[in-house]
C-alpha angles and dihedrals in degrees: 000000000000092000091050091052091047091051092052091047090051090053090049091051090053092048091049090055091049092048090049092050090051092048091054091048091048091052091053091051092048090054090051090052089051091053091050091049092053091045091053096039093246121154106265096208114056112175090180092058092046095053092046088056092049093048090053091051093047091050092057096038122116139156135053099312106105116243089230089060090052090055092047091051094050093044088054089052092050094048097042094052118018095034102033096044093050094054097244118164134210130207118194126202105230108182119206095251137095092272096048097103090053089079091050092052093048090050092052090051091052104037097034133255094269103051111102113246133188129204128235122196094220140014096254091056090051092048090049091056090057091045091052094044095248092121135024097208131030120198107213130188113252109264122265124211117257099019114164097222109013118193093222091066090073091061090069090071093052120101142164133039092305095051118133110255140172107255107167146018125224129249091042094216141018122241093224140355089251090055095047115136097025119207095254115054136152136199125218119224124195142150091260134114116259104228126184121261091192094260115051149144121224140199126222129184120213121192109198142162115275119266099043104128125232090236091060092046091051091049092054092045090053091047087057089057102260130121113215116225102175136011129201126180132201111191098183100071115138094003093313096303095107136037125221125204127195110203127186114208139180114253133043118286119191123208092254097047107144093210090075091064089048091054091052091047090058096043110032114353094167100059111350124127133197134187137176105228102184134268141200141261114272104266120249116241115227125214117271092224135038134194136075093303096048096087092048091050091048091050091050091050091049091053092050092052094046 
């Protein structure tokens, strides 16, 4: 028995050395890619590319190692090399309430345990740090309906390639389909382009005259080919003379999407405004169970539902 255990441990030691060698080689290659991106004026951070990589790994993954752990490992690699070595900074909104540190923990999971992070007492302070160039990423609480001074309203005034946009959702994935859209979520804002990963959710802001019902807005959004997932309203825009709506929809929407103008034409052609303000890749859903029997149970469940 002891010899068998020693043999297995010896194999694990050899594998650990191989994994470590590969990690060091990978880090060197990532730095070279970063240098080439800067030389060719290419955006260094590409969330769309990162999620495509993770989806590929999850699709080929098997065995007892949980999929969530795979994502955590690769996010640590991304943060520890491509983010840390390029001097990028993160500010996290940490509200003074019992759930405040939840945002800090989610940010650490996403950006890695080694990337320096600062705290902001409120969302507007965090957004201001990105606006002034003091931080690259701001972790913002997910919007709530009826807020008196919502942070997302300021994104409507942003324009151009360097505009602040929503680029990610935290947590990156959901532990099960039943637990999708957990109570505590955050959104990441940065001066980066929101590019499609092939499966995304987007946010648009509509500024309209007061009195236009949500039902009518939803109808026009659906007519444009989008399916709303969440709806937030700010009634105090421009001194209370206008109403702004933040709407999350399925599908990718670029900043120059012509359908936004079509929505405004149908709702408020005289003074309405619309803007695509980013989004995030559709989150992966991890398996509910892990272990050597998990794959067999998943296959059985798939057959029953077929």
